[in-house]
C-alpha positions in Angstrom: 98.8 70.7 98.0 99.2 67.4 99.9 96.4 65.4 101.4 97.4 66.7 104.9 97.4 70.3 103.6 93.9 69.8 102.1 92.7 68.4 105.4 94.2 71.2 107.5 92.8 73.8 105.1 89.3 72.4 105.3 89.5 72.1 109.1 90.8 75.6 109.5 88.1 77.2 107.3 85.2 75.2 108.8 86.4 76.2 112.3 86.8 79.8 111.4 83.5 80.1 109.6 81.7 78.2 112.3 82.9 80.5 115.1 81.8 83.5 113.1 78.4 82.0 112.3 77.8 81.1 116.0 78.8 84.6 117.1 76.4 86.2 114.5 73.6 83.9 115.6 74.1 84.7 119.3 74.1 88.4 118.5 70.9 88.0 116.4 69.1 86.2 119.1 70.3 88.7 121.7 68.9 91.6 119.7 65.5 90.0 119.1 62.7 91.9 120.8 60.8 88.7 121.5 63.8 87.4 123.5 65.0 90.5 125.2 63.0 93.4 126.5 65.7 95.8 125.3 66.0 94.1 121.9 65.8 96.2 118.9 65.2 93.6 116.2 61.6 92.7 115.2 61.7 90.9 111.9 58.7 90.9 109.5 57.2 87.6 108.5 59.0 87.9 105.1 62.4 88.5 106.9 61.7 85.5 109.2 61.3 83.3 106.1 64.6 84.6 104.7 66.3 84.0 108.0 64.9 80.5 108.3 66.2 79.7 104.8 69.6 81.1 105.6 69.8 79.1 108.8 68.7 75.9 107.1 71.4 76.4 104.5 74.0 77.1 107.1 73.2 74.1 109.3 73.1 71.7 106.4 76.4 73.1 105.0 78.3 72.9 108.2 77.0 69.5 109.1 77.8 68.1 105.7 81.3 69.7 105.7 82.2 68.2 109.1 80.9 64.8 108.1 82.8 65.0 104.8 86.0 66.0 106.6 85.6 63.0 108.9 84.7 60.5 106.2 87.3 61.5 103.7 90.2 62.6 105.9 92.4 59.8 104.3 91.0 60.1 100.8 93.3 61.4 98.1 90.3 62.7 96.1 90.7 66.3 95.0 87.1 66.7 93.8 85.8 65.8 97.3 88.1 68.5 98.8 86.6 71.1 96.5 83.1 69.9 97.4 84.0 70.4 101.0 85.1 74.0 100.2 81.8 74.5 98.4 79.9 73.5 101.5 82.0 75.7 103.8 81.5 78.8 101.6 77.8 78.0 101.2 77.5 78.4 105.0 78.3 82.1 104.5 74.6 82.5 103.9 74.3 83.0 107.6 75.5 86.6 107.0 72.0 87.4 105.8 70.9 87.6 109.4 73.0 90.8 109.7 70.7 92.5 107.1 67.8 92.1 109.6 69.8 93.6 112.4 71.5 96.5 110.7 68.4 98.7 110.0 67.9 98.9 113.8 71.4 100.3 114.4 73.4 103.4 113.4 75.6 101.3 111.1 73.4 101.3 108.0 76.4 101.9 105.8 77.6 98.4 106.7 74.7 96.8 104.9 76.3 96.9 101.4 79.5 95.5 102.9 77.6 92.6 104.5 75.9 92.0 101.2 79.3 91.7 99.5 80.3 89.1 102.1 77.2 87.0 101.2 78.0 87.4 97.5 81.6 86.4 98.1 80.4 83.1 99.7 77.9 82.5 96.9 80.6 83.0 94.2 83.3 81.1 96.0 81.0 78.1 96.5 80.2 78.2 92.7 83.9 78.3 91.8 84.8 75.5 94.3 82.1 73.2 92.8 83.3 74.1 89.3 86.8 73.2 90.3 85.5 69.9 91.8 83.9 69.0 88.4 87.1 70.1 86.5 89.3 67.8 88.6 86.7 65.0 88.3 86.9 65.1 84.5 90.6 65.7 84.2 92.2 63.5 86.9 95.8 64.4 86.0 95.5 68.1 86.8 97.7 69.2 89.6 98.3 72.5 91.5 94.9 72.4 93.2 96.3 74.7 95.9 96.9 77.4 93.3 93.5 76.8 91.8 91.9 77.3 95.2 93.9 80.6 95.8 93.0 81.9 92.3 89.3 81.1 92.9 89.3 83.0 96.2 91.0 86.1 94.7 88.5 86.1 91.7 85.6 85.8 94.1 87.0 88.5 96.4 87.7 90.9 93.6 84.4 90.6 91.8 82.3 90.7 95.0 83.9 93.9 96.1 84.5 95.6 92.7 81.1 95.1 91.1 78.5 97.8 92.0 75.4 96.7 93.9 71.9 98.2 93.9 71.3 99.4 97.4 68.0 101.2 96.6 65.9 98.1 97.4 66.7 94.9 99.4 65.3 91.8 97.7 63.3 89.2 99.6 66.4 87.0 100.0 68.2 89.8 101.9 71.0 90.2 99.3 71.4 93.3 97.2 71.5 92.7 93.5 75.1 92.9 92.2 76.2 94.2 88.8 74.4 95.5 85.8 72.0 93.6 83.6 72.7 90.7 83.3 73.7 90.8 86.9 76.5 89.0 88.7 73.9 86.4 89.8 73.6 85.2 86.2 77.3 84.7 85.9 77.3 82.7 89.2 74.5 80.5 87.9 76.4 79.9 84.7 79.4 78.7 86.8 77.1 76.3 88.7 75.8 75.1 85.4 79.3 74.5 84.1 80.2 72.6 87.3 77.3 70.2 86.6 78.5 69.9 82.9 82.0 69.0 84.1 80.6 66.2 86.3 78.5 65.0 83.4 81.5 64.9 81.1 83.4 62.9 83.7 80.5 60.5 83.9 80.3 60.1 80.1 84.0 59.7 79.8 84.4 57.2 82.7 81.2 55.3 82.1 81.1 54.3 85.7 78.0 54.2 88.0 79.7 56.2 90.7 80.5 59.1 88.3 76.9 59.1 86.9 75.5 59.2 90.4 78.0 61.9 91.4 76.9 64.0 88.5 73.2 63.5 89.5 74.1 64.4 93.1 75.9 67.6 92.1 72.8 68.6 90.0 70.6 68.1 93.0 73.0 70.0 95.3 73.2 72.9 92.8 69.5 73.2 92.4 68.8 73.0 96.1 71.5 75.5 97.0 70.2 78.1 94.5 66.6 77.6 95.6 67.7 78.2 99.2 69.7 81.3 98.2 67.1 83.1 96.2 63.7 81.9 97.5 61.9 82.5 100.8 58.5 80.7 100.4 58.2 78.0 103.1 57.3 75.1 100.7 60.0 76.1 98.3 62.6 76.4 101.0 61.7 72.9 102.3 61.9 71.5 98.8 65.3 73.2 98.3 66.6 71.8 101.6 65.4 68.3 100.6 67.3 68.5 97.3 70.4 69.9 98.9 70.5 67.1 101.6 69.7 64.4 99.0 72.5 65.6 96.7 75.0 65.8 99.5 74.1 62.4 100.8 74.3 60.7 97.4 77.6 62.3 96.6 79.1 61.2 99.9 77.8 57.6 99.7 79.1 57.1 96.1 82.5 58.6 96.7 82.9 56.9 100.1 82.1 53.5 98.5 84.7 54.2 95.8 87.2 55.3 98.5 86.7 52.0 100.4 87.2 50.0 97.2 90.3 51.8 96.2 
């Protein structure tokens, strides 16, 4: 995939996901009982916290993805492209809002489907970040377009094939997928391997930028997982700070390297 192809792919995906996110948000606001007299959605305090976390994640992800696309549109860096994909797929967390609306409708059977969409975004983001670390540590690797396609098929296959527990909806508004250990454990392992890949690149390259990039990815991963699973207000704020800090550090270090090169 050429640089132009990567840019077009990123722009297409961020545009598509942004339109879908805005449409879902508008529908959610329209259905709120506190906004409309005929609204049927009245979230509990716990659901409000989960919704707030999902919206914070989505806003940060879309903002960062758009900034990255603008900053690195002329950059040949493949790892940065996969980090952009990670940010775009992370924004799929906005689908959690649907879990608050569905119980008030006759479409309760859609709830598991929506959960699979959220799981797909979570897994695709993890695989994208893993690929970014892989290309950062092995710069001669090619065929990143094929790697992206394979990652999407793996995420799609697992998110739709693995059984989910629909008997109880956790606080983060995503049904648990898979048996014990659940699919969540596998995704966390992938995130951990992504950090290890960046650390390996830092050790091998012995450059300040790579060390800082590895630190940034560790912060991003931790912040992203906190925002995905937790709903307590102080924890969500802490996760958002970690996420933003990691995204900012990674952008600064790689943009500086892009200007030098």
